[in-house]
N, CA, C and O atoms as a MOPAC input file, in Angstrom:
PM7 MOZYME 1SCF
protein

 N    242.75700 1   209.72100 1    84.17200 1
 C    242.76700 1   208.43400 1    84.83900 1
 C    244.15900 1   208.13100 1    85.42600 1
 O    244.26700 1   207.63200 1    86.54600 1
 N    245.21700 1   208.43400 1    84.66300 1
 C    246.56400 1   208.13000 1    85.12800 1
 C    246.96000 1   208.98400 1    86.31700 1
 O    247.79300 1   208.56800 1    87.12200 1
 N    246.38400 1   210.16200 1    86.44300 1
 C    246.67800 1   211.01900 1    87.59200 1
 C    246.20000 1   210.33900 1    88.87500 1
 O    246.89600 1   210.36400 1    89.88900 1
 N    245.02600 1   209.73900 1    88.82900 1
 C    244.51500 1   209.00300 1    89.99600 1
 C    245.40900 1   207.81200 1    90.33000 1
 O    245.67500 1   207.52800 1    91.49800 1
 N    245.86000 1   207.13100 1    89.30200 1
 C    246.74800 1   205.98600 1    89.53200 1
 C    248.06600 1   206.45800 1    90.13800 1
 O    248.59900 1   205.80600 1    91.03600 1
 N    248.59600 1   207.57500 1    89.66000 1
 C    249.83900 1   208.11100 1    90.21700 1
 C    249.68400 1   208.46800 1    91.68500 1
 O    250.60600 1   208.25700 1    92.47300 1
 N    248.53500 1   209.00400 1    92.06200 1
 C    248.30000 1   209.36200 1    93.46600 1
 C    248.21500 1   208.12900 1    94.35600 1
 O    248.55900 1   208.18200 1    95.53700 1
 N    247.75600 1   207.02300 1    93.78500 1
 C    247.61100 1   205.78100 1    94.55500 1
 C    248.89400 1   204.95300 1    94.57600 1
 O    248.96400 1   203.94600 1    95.28100 1
 N    249.90000 1   205.35900 1    93.82100 1
 C    251.12400 1   204.56100 1    93.70000 1
 C    251.78200 1   204.23500 1    95.03200 1
 O    252.14100 1   203.07400 1    95.23400 1
 N    251.96700 1   205.17700 1    95.96100 1
 C    252.60400 1   204.81200 1    97.23700 1
 C    251.80300 1   203.76900 1    98.02100 1
 O    252.38500 1   202.93000 1    98.70900 1
 N    250.49000 1   203.81700 1    97.92000 1
 C    249.65000 1   202.85000 1    98.63500 1
 C    249.70600 1   201.47800 1    97.96700 1
 O    249.73100 1   200.45600 1    98.65300 1
 N    249.72700 1   201.44800 1    96.64600 1
 C    249.86200 1   200.17500 1    95.93200 1
 C    251.22300 1   199.53500 1    96.23400 1
 O    251.32100 1   198.32300 1    96.42400 1
 N    252.26000 1   200.36200 1    96.27500 1
 C    253.59300 1   199.86400 1    96.60300 1
 C    253.64100 1   199.35600 1    98.04300 1
 O    254.25800 1   198.32600 1    98.31500 1
 N    252.99800 1   200.06700 1    98.96200 1
 C    252.93700 1   199.62400 1   100.35100 1
 C    252.20000 1   198.29900 1   100.49300 1
 O    252.61100 1   197.43500 1   101.26700 1
 N    251.11600 1   198.13900 1    99.74700 1
 C    250.36500 1   196.87400 1    99.77500 1
 C    251.20900 1   195.75000 1    99.17900 1
 O    251.24400 1   194.64400 1    99.72000 1
 N    251.88300 1   196.02900 1    98.07300 1
 C    252.77900 1   195.05400 1    97.44700 1
 C    253.84200 1   194.60400 1    98.44000 1
 O    254.08500 1   193.40800 1    98.59700 1
 N    254.47700 1   195.57100 1    99.11200 1
 C    255.50900 1   195.27600 1   100.10300 1
 C    254.97200 1   194.39600 1   101.22000 1
 O    255.61000 1   193.41600 1   101.60200 1
 N    253.80700 1   194.74100 1   101.74200 1
 C    253.22800 1   193.98900 1   102.86000 1
 C    252.89600 1   192.55100 1   102.45500 1
 O    253.14900 1   191.61800 1   103.21800 1
 N    252.33600 1   192.37200 1   101.27500 1
 C    251.95900 1   191.02800 1   100.82300 1
 C    253.19200 1   190.17400 1   100.54200 1
 O    253.25800 1   189.02000 1   100.96400 1
 N    254.16500 1   190.73500 1    99.83400 1
 C    255.39200 1   189.99000 1    99.52600 1
 C    256.10800 1   189.60400 1   100.82100 1
 O    256.55600 1   188.46700 1   100.96900 1
 N    256.21600 1   190.54300 1   101.75300 1
 C    256.87100 1   190.25700 1   103.02400 1
 C    256.14900 1   189.18100 1   103.81500 1
 O    256.78400 1   188.29400 1   104.38600 1
 N    254.81700 1   189.25600 1   103.85300 1
 C    254.02400 1   188.26100 1   104.57500 1
 C    254.20900 1   186.86800 1   103.97400 1
 O    254.42100 1   185.89800 1   104.70200 1
 N    254.12900 1   186.77000 1   102.65100 1
 C    254.29400 1   185.47000 1   101.99700 1
 C    255.67600 1   184.88700 1   102.25000 1
 O    255.81900 1   183.68300 1   102.46300 1
 N    256.69400 1   185.74300 1   102.22500 1
 C    258.06700 1   185.30000 1   102.47200 1
 C    258.22800 1   184.81900 1   103.91300 1
 O    258.85900 1   183.79300 1   104.16700 1
 N    257.65400 1   185.56600 1   104.85000 1
 C    257.72100 1   185.18000 1   106.26500 1
 C    257.00500 1   183.84700 1   106.49800 1
 O    257.43400 1   183.05200 1   107.33600 1
 N    255.93800 1   183.60400 1   105.77500 1
 C    255.22300 1   182.32200 1   105.90800 1
 C    256.11100 1   181.14500 1   105.51500 1
 O    256.05200 1   180.09000 1   106.14800 1
 N    256.93300 1   181.31100 1   104.47800 1
 C    257.87000 1   180.25200 1   104.09300 1
 C    258.85500 1   179.96900 1   105.22200 1
 O    259.15300 1   178.81400 1   105.52600 1
 N    259.35800 1   181.03900 1   105.83900 1
 C    260.29000 1   180.86500 1   106.95000 1
 C    259.63600 1   180.19500 1   108.14600 1
 O    260.22900 1   179.31000 1   108.76300 1
 N    258.40900 1   180.61200 1   108.48100 1
 C    257.69000 1   180.01600 1   109.61200 1
 C    257.41400 1   178.53100 1   109.36300 1
 O    257.51300 1   177.71300 1   110.27800 1
 N    257.07400 1   178.19600 1   108.13700 1
 C    256.81000 1   176.79500 1   107.80300 1
 C    258.06700 1   175.94500 1   107.99500 1
 O    258.00100 1   174.83700 1   108.52800 1
 N    259.19800 1   176.46700 1   107.56300 1
 C    260.44600 1   175.71300 1   107.66800 1
 C    260.95900 1   175.61500 1   109.09600 1
 O    261.49200 1   174.57900 1   109.49400 1
 N    260.80200 1   176.68600 1   109.87300 1
 C    261.34600 1   176.69600 1   111.23200 1
 C    260.43100 1   176.05000 1   112.26100 1
 O    260.90500 1   175.39300 1   113.18800 1
 N    259.11700 1   176.23200 1   112.10600 1
 C    258.17800 1   175.78000 1   113.13600 1
 C    257.22100 1   174.68300 1   112.68900 1
 O    256.43000 1   174.19100 1   113.49300 1
 N    257.28100 1   174.29600 1   111.42400 1
 C    256.41600 1   173.23300 1   110.92800 1
 C    254.96400 1   173.63500 1   110.73500 1
 O    254.11100 1   172.76800 1   110.55100 1
 N    254.66300 1   174.91900 1   110.77100 1
 C    253.29500 1   175.39500 1   110.56600 1
 C    253.02000 1   175.52000 1   109.07200 1
 O    253.94300 1   175.48600 1   108.25800 1
 N    251.76600 1   175.66300 1   108.72100 1
 C    251.35800 1   175.87200 1   107.32200 1
 C    251.85800 1   174.75900 1   106.40000 1
 O    252.20700 1   175.02100 1   105.24900 1
 N    251.89400 1   173.56400 1   106.87900 1
 C    252.32800 1   172.42900 1   106.06900 1
 C    253.76200 1   172.02200 1   106.29000 1
 O    254.18400 1   170.96500 1   105.82300 1
 N    254.51600 1   172.83500 1   106.99000 1
 C    255.90300 1   172.48700 1   107.30000 1
 C    256.84700 1   172.64100 1   106.12900 1
 O    256.46000 1   173.09400 1   105.05200 1
 N    258.07200 1   172.26500 1   106.35100 1
 C    259.11000 1   172.36500 1   105.32400 1
 C    258.99700 1   171.20200 1   104.35300 1
 O    258.99000 1   170.04300 1   104.76900 1
 N    258.91200 1   171.49300 1   103.09700 1
 C    258.88300 1   170.48300 1   102.03400 1
 C    257.94900 1   169.32000 1   102.35200 1
 O    258.36300 1   168.16100 1   102.33700 1
 N    256.70100 1   169.63000 1   102.63600 1
 C    255.70100 1   168.59400 1   102.84900 1
 C    255.56300 1   168.11800 1   104.27100 1
 O    254.88900 1   167.11500 1   104.50700 1
 N    256.16100 1   168.78000 1   105.22100 1
 C    256.01500 1   168.41000 1   106.62300 1
 C    257.32700 1   168.48100 1   107.37700 1
 O    258.40100 1   168.31100 1   106.80100 1
 N    257.23000 1   168.73100 1   108.65400 1
 C    258.41900 1   168.79200 1   109.48100 1
 C    259.07300 1   170.15600 1   109.47400 1
 O    258.52900 1   171.13600 1   108.96600 1
 N    260.25800 1   170.18500 1   110.05600 1
 C    261.01400 1   171.43200 1   110.13900 1
 C    262.42600 1   171.20200 1   109.61100 1
 O    262.86700 1   170.06400 1   109.44900 1
 N    263.11200 1   172.28100 1   109.35300 1
 C    264.50600 1   172.20100 1   108.94700 1
 C    265.34100 1   172.08700 1   110.22000 1
 O    265.15100 1   172.88300 1   111.14000 1
 N    266.25300 1   171.13000 1   110.30200 1
 C    267.07900 1   170.99600 1   111.50900 1
 C    267.88200 1   172.27800 1   111.79000 1
 O    268.46200 1   172.86800 1   110.87900 1
 N    267.90600 1   172.68900 1   113.04000 1
 C    268.56400 1   173.93900 1   113.43700 1
 C    270.03800 1   173.92800 1   113.06600 1
 O    270.75100 1   172.95700 1   113.31900 1
 N    270.47600 1   175.01600 1   112.46800 1
 C    271.87700 1   175.19700 1   112.13900 1
 C    272.34500 1   174.56100 1   110.84600 1
 O    273.51200 1   174.71500 1   110.48600 1
 N    271.48600 1   173.85500 1   110.13900 1
 C    271.92200 1   173.20700 1   108.89000 1
 C    272.07000 1   174.24300 1   107.77900 1
 O    271.26500 1   175.16300 1   107.63900 1
 N    273.12800 1   174.05600 1   107.00100 1
 C    273.40500 1   174.97400 1   105.88900 1
 C    272.86100 1   174.37900 1   104.60600 1
 O    273.04300 1   173.18300 1   104.37800 1
 N    272.21600 1   175.13600 1   103.77500 1
 C    271.79600 1   176.52000 1   103.89900 1
 C    270.34400 1   176.67000 1   104.33900 1
 O    269.86200 1   177.78500 1   104.53700 1
 N    269.64600 1   175.53700 1   104.49200 1
 C    268.20800 1   175.56900 1   104.73800 1
 C    267.76300 1   176.33900 1   105.96700 1
 O    266.84400 1   177.15500 1   105.89700 1
 N    268.41400 1   176.08300 1   107.09200 1
 C    267.99500 1   176.75500 1   108.32500 1
 C    268.26500 1   178.25500 1   108.25100 1
 O    267.43100 1   179.05800 1   108.67100 1
 N    269.42100 1   178.63400 1   107.72200 1
 C    269.76300 1   180.04900 1   107.59800 1
 C    268.82400 1   180.76200 1   106.62600 1
 O    268.43500 1   181.90700 1   106.85500 1
 N    268.47000 1   180.08300 1   105.55300 1
 C    267.51300 1   180.64700 1   104.59800 1
 C    266.15800 1   180.85600 1   105.26500 1
 O    265.49700 1   181.86800 1   105.03400 1
 N    265.74600 1   179.89900 1   106.09200 1
 C    264.45900 1   180.02300 1   106.78300 1
 C    264.45700 1   181.18900 1   107.76100 1
 O    263.44800 1   181.88100 1   107.89600 1
 N    265.57200 1   181.41300 1   108.44100 1
 C    265.67400 1   182.55800 1   109.35800 1
 C    265.59600 1   183.86700 1   108.57400 1
 O    264.90800 1   184.80400 1   108.98000 1
 N    266.30900 1   183.92200 1   107.44700 1
 C    266.23500 1   185.11800 1   106.59800 1
 C    264.81000 1   185.32600 1   106.10500 1
 O    264.32800 1   186.45800 1   106.05900 1
 N    264.13800 1   184.25100 1   105.73900 1
 C    262.75900 1   184.36500 1   105.26600 1
 C    261.83600 1   184.89600 1   106.35200 1
 O    261.03800 1   185.79900 1   106.10100 1
 N    261.93600 1   184.34800 1   107.54800 1
 C    261.05300 1   184.77000 1   108.63100 1
 C    261.34400 1   186.19900 1   109.07400 1
 O    260.43500 1   187.02700 1   109.14300 1
 N    262.59300 1   186.48700 1   109.37200 1
 C    262.95900 1   187.81400 1   109.86500 1
 C    262.84500 1   188.85900 1   108.75900 1
 O    262.23100 1   189.91000 1   108.94100 1
 N    263.44500 1   188.55500 1   107.61400 1
 C    263.39700 1   189.50300 1   106.49800 1
 C    261.98700 1   189.74900 1   106.01500 1
 O    261.61500 1   190.89100 1   105.74400 1
 N    261.19900 1   188.70200 1   105.90400 1
 C    259.81200 1   188.85700 1   105.46500 1
 C    258.99600 1   189.68900 1   106.43700 1
 O    258.18600 1   190.51700 1   106.02000 1
 N    259.20400 1   189.47600 1   107.73200 1
 C    258.48500 1   190.25700 1   108.74200 1
 C    258.88900 1   191.72400 1   108.67500 1
 O    258.03100 1   192.60600 1   108.72200 1
 N    260.18200 1   191.99000 1   108.56700 1
 C    260.64900 1   193.37300 1   108.47300 1
 C    260.09800 1   194.06400 1   107.23000 1
 O    259.65700 1   195.21200 1   107.29800 1
 N    260.12400 1   193.37300 1   106.10400 1
 C    259.59500 1   193.95900 1   104.87000 1
 C    258.09000 1   194.17600 1   104.99100 1
 O    257.58700 1   195.22700 1   104.59300 1
 N    257.37500 1   193.21300 1   105.52500 1
 C    255.92500 1   193.35800 1   105.66800 1
 C    255.57500 1   194.57100 1   106.53000 1
 O    254.62800 1   195.29800 1   106.23000 1
 N    256.33200 1   194.78200 1   107.58800 1
 C    256.09200 1   195.93500 1   108.45800 1
 C    256.62000 1   197.23600 1   107.85900 1
 O    256.18100 1   198.32300 1   108.23400 1
 N    257.54500 1   197.11900 1   106.94600 1
 C    258.17000 1   198.31100 1   106.38800 1
 C    259.21700 1   198.87700 1   107.32200 1
 O    259.36100 1   200.09600 1   107.42500 1
 N    259.94400 1   198.02000 1   108.00000 1
 C    260.96800 1   198.42300 1   108.96000 1
 C    262.33500 1   197.98800 1   108.43200 1
 O    262.60600 1   196.79200 1   108.31600 1
 N    263.18900 1   198.95300 1   108.11300 1
 C    264.47900 1   198.61600 1   107.49800 1
 C    264.27200 1   197.94900 1   106.15900 1
 O    264.99000 1   197.01700 1   105.79900 1
 N    263.29000 1   198.42800 1   105.42400 1
 C    262.81700 1   197.75100 1   104.21600 1
 C    263.91000 1   197.51300 1   103.19500 1
 O    264.07000 1   196.39400 1   102.70700 1
 N    264.65900 1   198.54200 1   102.86700 1
 C    265.63300 1   198.39700 1   101.78900 1
 C    266.73200 1   197.40000 1   102.13400 1
 O    267.10700 1   196.58800 1   101.28800 1
 N    267.24900 1   197.44200 1   103.34200 1
 C    268.29300 1   196.49900 1   103.74800 1
 C    267.73700 1   195.07900 1   103.83700 1
 O    268.35800 1   194.13500 1   103.34900 1
 N    266.57400 1   194.93000 1   104.45600 1
 C    265.96100 1   193.60300 1   104.58300 1
 C    265.64200 1   193.03300 1   103.20300 1
 O    265.85200 1   191.84400 1   102.96400 1
 N    265.14100 1   193.86000 1   102.30200 1
 C    264.81800 1   193.40500 1   100.94900 1
 C    266.07900 1   193.02800 1   100.18000 1
 O    266.06400 1   192.07600 1    99.39900 1
 N    267.16700 1   193.76200 1   100.39100 1
 C    268.43200 1   193.44900 1    99.72900 1
 C    268.94200 1   192.07600 1   100.16100 1
 O    269.35900 1   191.27400 1    99.32500 1
 N    268.91100 1   191.80900 1   101.45100 1
 C    269.36700 1   190.51400 1   101.97300 1
 C    268.45000 1   189.39600 1   101.49200 1
 O    268.92100 1   188.32900 1   101.09800 1
 N    267.13600 1   189.64000 1   101.52200 1
 C    266.18000 1   188.62800 1   101.06100 1
 C    266.35800 1   188.34200 1    99.57200 1
 O    266.29400 1   187.18800 1    99.14800 1
 N    266.57800 1   189.38000 1    98.78400 1
 C    266.79600 1   189.19800 1    97.34600 1
 C    268.04500 1   188.36200 1    97.09000 1
 O    268.04100 1   187.46000 1    96.25200 1
 N    269.10200 1   188.66800 1    97.81600 1
 C    270.33200 1   187.89700 1    97.66500 1
 C    270.16400 1   186.44100 1    98.05000 1
 O    270.71200 1   185.55100 1    97.40000 1
 N    269.40000 1   186.19800 1    99.11400 1
 C    269.19300 1   184.80000 1    99.52400 1
 C    268.39000 1   184.03100 1    98.48000 1
 O    268.61800 1   182.83900 1    98.27300 1
 N    267.45500 1   184.70700 1    97.82500 1
 C    266.67700 1   184.03600 1    96.78600 1
 C    267.48300 1   183.84600 1    95.50600 1
 O    267.28300 1   182.86400 1    94.79100 1
 N    268.38800 1   184.76900 1    95.20900 1
 C    269.28100 1   184.57800 1    94.06200 1
 C    270.18000 1   183.36600 1    94.31900 1
 O    270.38800 1   182.53700 1    93.43400 1
 N    270.71000 1   183.27500 1    95.54200 1
 C    271.53400 1   182.12500 1    95.91500 1
 C    270.72700 1   180.83100 1    95.77100 1
 O    271.19800 1   179.85300 1    95.19200 1
 N    269.49900 1   180.84500 1    96.30800 1
 C    268.65400 1   179.64400 1    96.22800 1
 C    268.40700 1   179.24600 1    94.77700 1
 O    268.45000 1   178.06500 1    94.43300 1
 N    268.15100 1   180.23300 1    93.93500 1
 C    267.86300 1   179.90700 1    92.53900 1
 C    269.08900 1   179.30500 1    91.85300 1
 O    269.00300 1   178.24300 1    91.23500 1
 N    270.22300 1   179.98400 1    91.96300 1
 C    271.39400 1   179.53600 1    91.21700 1
 C    272.06800 1   178.30600 1    91.82400 1
 O    272.69600 1   177.53400 1    91.09900 1
 N    271.95200 1   178.11100 1    93.11700 1
 C    272.60700 1   176.96800 1    93.76300 1
 C    271.70700 1   175.72100 1    93.77100 1
 O    272.19500 1   174.60200 1    93.61300 1
 N    270.40200 1   175.91700 1    93.95500 1
 C    269.49800 1   174.77300 1    94.10100 1
 C    268.74400 1   174.45800 1    92.80800 1
 O    268.69400 1   173.30300 1    92.38300 1
 N    268.16100 1   175.47700 1    92.18600 1
 C    267.24900 1   175.23300 1    91.06200 1
 C    267.93100 1   175.22200 1    89.68800 1
 O    267.69700 1   174.31500 1    88.88800 1
 N    268.75700 1   176.20600 1    89.41800 1
 C    269.33700 1   176.36500 1    88.08500 1
 C    270.17700 1   175.17500 1    87.63400 1
 O    270.16700 1   174.86800 1    86.44200 1
 N    270.90800 1   174.48100 1    88.51800 1
 C    271.64900 1   173.30100 1    88.04000 1
 C    270.75200 1   172.20000 1    87.44500 1
 O    271.21500 1   171.38900 1    86.64400 1
 N    269.47800 1   172.17400 1    87.83800 1
 C    268.54900 1   171.16500 1    87.30100 1
 C    268.14700 1   171.47100 1    85.86100 1
 O    268.00600 1   170.56500 1    85.04000 1
 N    267.96500 1   172.75900 1    85.56400 1
 C    267.54300 1   173.18300 1    84.23600 1
 C    267.65700 1   174.69700 1    84.16000 1
 O    267.71300 1   175.35800 1    85.19700 1
 N    267.69100 1   175.25500 1    82.97100 1
 C    267.88800 1   176.68500 1    82.79500 1
 C    266.66900 1   177.50500 1    83.20000 1
 O    266.81200 1   178.53700 1    83.85600 1
 N    265.49000 1   177.07100 1    82.82400 1
 C    264.28300 1   177.88000 1    83.00900 1
 C    263.55600 1   177.55700 1    84.31600 1
 O    263.44000 1   176.39000 1    84.69100 1
 N    263.06300 1   178.59800 1    85.01500 1
 C    262.37300 1   178.38600 1    86.29500 1
 C    261.17700 1   177.44200 1    86.20300 1
 O    260.90300 1   176.69700 1    87.14400 1
 N    260.47800 1   177.46600 1    85.10100 1
 C    259.31900 1   176.58300 1    84.94400 1
 C    259.74600 1   175.11900 1    84.93100 1
 O    258.99400 1   174.24900 1    85.37100 1
 N    260.93100 1   174.84600 1    84.43700 1
 C    261.42900 1   173.48000 1    84.36500 1
 C    262.12800 1   173.03100 1    85.64100 1
 O    262.12600 1   171.84100 1    85.95500 1
 N    262.72900 1   173.96600 1    86.38600 1
 C    263.52400 1   173.56500 1    87.54600 1
 C    262.84300 1   173.82800 1    88.88700 1
 O    263.44700 1   173.60600 1    89.93600 1
 N    261.60200 1   174.29500 1    88.86900 1
 C    260.86700 1   174.53500 1    90.11200 1
 C    261.30300 1   175.78300 1    90.86300 1
 O    261.01300 1   175.92500 1    92.05100 1
 N    261.99300 1   176.68000 1    90.18900 1
 C    262.51500 1   177.86200 1    90.85600 1
 C    261.70800 1   179.13200 1    90.65400 1
 O    262.23200 1   180.22900 1    90.84600 1
 N    260.43000 1   179.00600 1    90.26700 1
 C    259.62600 1   180.21100 1    90.02900 1
 C    259.52000 1   181.08200 1    91.26400 1
 O    259.68000 1   182.30000 1    91.17800 1
 N    259.25300 1   180.47800 1    92.41300 1
 C    259.10000 1   181.26700 1    93.64500 1
 C    260.40400 1   181.97700 1    93.99600 1
 O    260.38400 1   183.14700 1    94.37700 1
 N    261.51500 1   181.29900 1    93.87600 1
 C    262.81000 1   181.92300 1    94.17200 1
 C    263.07100 1   183.09800 1    93.23900 1
 O    263.49800 1   184.16300 1    93.68500 1
 N    262.81800 1   182.91200 1    91.95900 1
 C    263.05500 1   183.97900 1    90.99000 1
 C    262.11900 1   185.16600 1    91.23000 1
 O    262.55200 1   186.31800 1    91.19900 1
 N    260.85600 1   184.88500 1    91.46500 1
 C    259.89400 1   185.97900 1    91.69900 1
 C    260.20500 1   186.73000 1    92.98600 1
 O    260.18100 1   187.96100 1    92.99600 1
 N    260.49400 1   186.02500 1    94.06400 1
 C    260.85400 1   186.70100 1    95.31400 1
 C    262.12200 1   187.53300 1    95.13200 1
 O    262.20300 1   188.65900 1    95.62400 1
 N    263.10800 1   186.98500 1    94.42800 1
 C    264.36100 1   187.69900 1    94.20100 1
 C    264.10100 1   189.03300 1    93.50800 1
 O    264.59500 1   190.06600 1    93.95900 1
 N    263.34400 1   189.02400 1    92.43400 1
 C    263.07100 1   190.25300 1    91.68700 1
 C    262.12600 1   191.18700 1    92.43100 1
 O    262.27600 1   192.40500 1    92.33900 1
 N    261.16200 1   190.65100 1    93.16200 1
 C    260.24600 1   191.50300 1    93.93200 1
 C    261.00600 1   192.25100 1    95.02600 1
 O    260.79100 1   193.44600 1    95.23200 1
 N    261.88300 1   191.55600 1    95.71600 1
 C    262.67000 1   192.21200 1    96.76400 1
 C    263.66800 1   193.20600 1    96.17400 1
 O    263.90300 1   194.26800 1    96.75100 1
 N    264.24900 1   192.86800 1    95.03500 1
 C    265.16800 1   193.81200 1    94.40300 1
 C    264.43000 1   195.09100 1    93.99700 1
 O    264.98300 1   196.18500 1    94.10500 1
 N    263.21400 1   194.96200 1    93.54300 1
 C    262.40200 1   196.13600 1    93.22500 1
 C    262.20800 1   197.00500 1    94.46400 1
 O    262.31300 1   198.22900 1    94.38500 1
 N    261.92600 1   196.38500 1    95.60100 1
 C    261.73600 1   197.14200 1    96.84100 1
 C    263.02000 1   197.82800 1    97.31200 1
 O    262.95900 1   198.86400 1    97.97400 1
 N    264.16600 1   197.26500 1    96.98000 1
 C    265.43200 1   197.92600 1    97.31000 1
 C    265.48400 1   199.29500 1    96.63000 1
 O    265.93000 1   200.27200 1    97.23200 1
 N    265.03200 1   199.36500 1    95.39000 1
 C    265.10900 1   200.60600 1    94.62700 1
 C    263.93000 1   201.54100 1    94.84700 1
 O    264.09400 1   202.75800 1    94.75900 1
 N    262.75000 1   201.00700 1    95.13100 1
 C    261.56900 1   201.86900 1    95.28400 1
 C    261.35200 1   202.32600 1    96.71200 1
 O    260.72800 1   203.36300 1    96.93800 1
 N    261.85400 1   201.57600 1    97.67900 1
 C    261.55800 1   201.88900 1    99.07000 1
 C    260.24400 1   201.25200 1    99.47900 1
 O    259.64500 1   200.50800 1    98.70300 1
 N    259.79100 1   201.53900 1   100.69500 1
 C    258.66400 1   200.81200 1   101.26600 1
 C    257.27900 1   201.25100 1   100.80900 1
 O    256.31900 1   200.50900 1   101.01700 1
 N    257.13500 1   202.40600 1   100.20600 1
 C    255.80000 1   202.88900 1    99.87100 1
 C    255.11100 1   203.43700 1   101.10400 1
 O    255.75700 1   203.73400 1   102.10900 1
 N    253.81200 1   203.56600 1   101.02300 1
 C    253.02400 1   204.14300 1   102.11800 1
 C    252.80200 1   203.12600 1   103.23300 1
 O    252.98400 1   201.92300 1   103.04600 1
 N    252.41500 1   203.62800 1   104.37000 1
 C    252.02800 1   202.82200 1   105.52700 1
 C    253.14500 1   201.89100 1   105.99800 1
 O    252.90200 1   200.72200 1   106.29600 1
 N    254.36200 1   202.41200 1   106.06200 1
 C    255.50500 1   201.64000 1   106.52400 1
 C    256.02000 1   202.23700 1   107.82500 1
 O    255.95400 1   203.44900 1   108.03000 1
 N    256.53200 1   201.38500 1   108.70000 1
 C    257.10500 1   201.84400 1   109.95700 1
 C    258.28000 1   202.78700 1   109.67500 1
 O    258.50000 1   203.73800 1   110.42500 1
 N    259.02900 1   202.53300 1   108.60900 1
 C    260.13300 1   203.42700 1   108.22700 1
 C    259.66200 1   204.86900 1   108.09200 1
 O    260.38900 1   205.79700 1   108.44900 1
 N    258.46200 1   205.05900 1   107.58400 1
 C    257.91700 1   206.40900 1   107.36500 1
 C    257.68400 1   207.12200 1   108.69500 1
 O    257.83400 1   208.34100 1   108.77300 1
 N    257.32200 1   206.38200 1   109.73700 1
 C    257.11500 1   207.00400 1   111.04200 1
 C    258.41400 1   207.59700 1   111.56400 1
 O    258.42800 1   208.71300 1   112.08400 1
 N    259.50500 1   206.85000 1   111.42500 1
 C    260.78700 1   207.32900 1   111.91600 1
 C    261.30500 1   208.49000 1   111.08600 1
 O    261.86900 1   209.43800 1   111.63300 1
 N    261.12300 1   208.42900 1   109.77800 1
 C    261.63300 1   209.51600 1   108.93700 1
 C    260.81500 1   210.78300 1   109.13900 1
 O    261.36700 1   211.88000 1   109.05400 1
 N    259.51200 1   210.66900 1   109.40500 1
 C    258.70900 1   211.87100 1   109.63300 1
 C    259.01500 1   212.47500 1   111.00700 1
 O    258.97400 1   213.69500 1   111.16700 1
 N    259.32000 1   211.63800 1   111.99100 1
 C    259.70800 1   212.16200 1   113.31000 1
 C    261.01900 1   212.93100 1   113.21500 1
 O    261.15400 1   214.02200 1   113.77100 1
 N    261.97300 1   212.35800 1   112.51300 1
 C    263.26900 1   213.02000 1   112.37200 1
 C    263.11100 1   214.33600 1   111.61800 1
 O    263.73900 1   215.33700 1   111.96400 1
 N    262.27500 1   214.33000 1   110.59200 1
 C    262.04700 1   215.53200 1   109.80700 1
 C    261.36400 1   216.60600 1   110.64400 1
 O    261.75800 1   217.77100 1   110.59800 1
 N    260.32800 1   216.21800 1   111.42000 1
 C    259.59900 1   217.19900 1   112.21600 1
 C    260.45900 1   217.73100 1   113.36000 1
 O    260.27500 1   218.87400 1   113.77900 1
 N    261.38500 1   216.93500 1   113.86900 1
 C    262.28200 1   217.39700 1   114.92300 1
 C    263.18800 1   218.49900 1   114.38300 1
 O    263.40600 1   219.51400 1   115.04500 1
 N    263.70900 1   218.29300 1   113.19000 1
 C    264.58700 1   219.30000 1   112.60100 1
 C    263.79900 1   220.53100 1   112.16700 1
 O    264.30700 1   221.65000 1   112.24400 1
 N    262.57600 1   220.33600 1   111.71700 1
 C    261.77000 1   221.47200 1   111.29000 1
 C    261.32800 1   222.31100 1   112.47600 1
 O    261.11800 1   223.51600 1   112.33400 1
 N    261.18200 1   221.69500 1   113.64800 1
 C    260.70800 1   222.40600 1   114.82100 1
 C    261.78100 1   223.25100 1   115.48700 1
 O    261.46600 1   224.13000 1   116.28900 1
 N    263.04000 1   222.99800 1   115.16500 1
 C    264.11400 1   223.77100 1   115.76900 1
 C    264.12300 1   225.18300 1   115.19300 1
 O    263.84500 1   225.38300 1   114.01100 1
 N    264.44500 1   226.16200 1   116.04300 1
 C    264.50000 1   227.52300 1   115.52500 1
 C    265.64900 1   227.66100 1   114.52500 1
 O    266.72600 1   227.08900 1   114.69300 1
 N    265.38500 1   228.41900 1   113.51000 1
 C    266.39700 1   228.61900 1   112.47600 1
 C    267.43300 1   229.60000 1   112.97900 1
 O    267.09400 1   230.67300 1   113.47700 1
 N    268.67000 1   229.24000 1   112.85200 1
 C    269.75000 1   230.09700 1   113.31100 1
 C    270.24300 1   230.95800 1   112.16300 1
 O    270.59100 1   230.45600 1   111.09400 1
 N    270.26600 1   232.22000 1   112.39200 1
 C    270.76400 1   233.14200 1   111.37300 1
 C    272.26700 1   233.22900 1   111.50000 1
 O    272.81700 1   233.16400 1   112.60000 1
 N    272.91600 1   233.37300 1   110.38400 1
 C    274.36200 1   233.53300 1   110.39700 1
 C    274.69400 1   234.91000 1   110.94300 1
 O    274.00900 1   235.89000 1   110.64900 1
 N    275.72400 1   234.97500 1   111.71800 1
 C    276.14200 1   236.26100 1   112.27400 1
 C    276.67800 1   237.15000 1   111.16600 1
 O    277.41700 1   236.69600 1   110.29300 1
 N    276.30800 1   238.38800 1   111.20900 1
 C    276.73300 1   239.32700 1   110.19600 1
 C    278.16300 1   239.78800 1   110.48900 1
 O    278.52700 1   240.05000 1   111.63500 1
 N    278.94600 1   239.87900 1   109.44300 1
 C    280.32600 1   240.31500 1   109.61300 1
 C    280.41600 1   241.81900 1   109.85300 1
 O    281.38900 1   242.30800 1   110.42700 1
 N    279.40600 1   242.53600 1   109.41500 1
 C    279.38500 1   243.98600 1   109.56900 1
 C    278.42200 1   244.34100 1   110.68800 1
 O    277.25300 1   243.95800 1   110.63100 1
 N    278.86900 1   245.04900 1   111.68300 1
 C    277.97100 1   245.44800 1   112.75400 1
 C    277.66600 1   246.92300 1   112.61700 1
 O    278.49700 1   247.69100 1   112.13300 1
 N    276.51400 1   247.31100 1   113.02800 1
 C    276.06400 1   248.69300 1   112.87800 1
 C    276.37900 1   249.51300 1   114.09900 1
 O    276.06700 1   250.70300 1   114.14000 1

């Protein structure tokens, strides 16, 4: 049974990446464009305000990149850092535990993105298309033999 699960691991990781990225991008879209209920119960975050507007841009762009699997590790690293900042700067001063301070989403996103930094994008990622092209380009080149020092 575990052998089947091991074979499905890249696809499960790819699905995890796509869902986490999509959910994160939705938070950014809500804050920037007022869709899906808007920012904090309606409306948008005023452009250029610190840190809300910048966080929303990171959420939208980073979430989209992670969902697509494009630059996954870098995008996930930046997204994880932004959620760590959000947790410790906004939520943690209210109370120690996420359940008490409303920081569950920040903590979960932070750890989910950090996991993707270490695991990579999994299957069905745009990153895989570029890495397979680069690999096939190098594999298609004729192999060069080293010149022999001794000639016959």
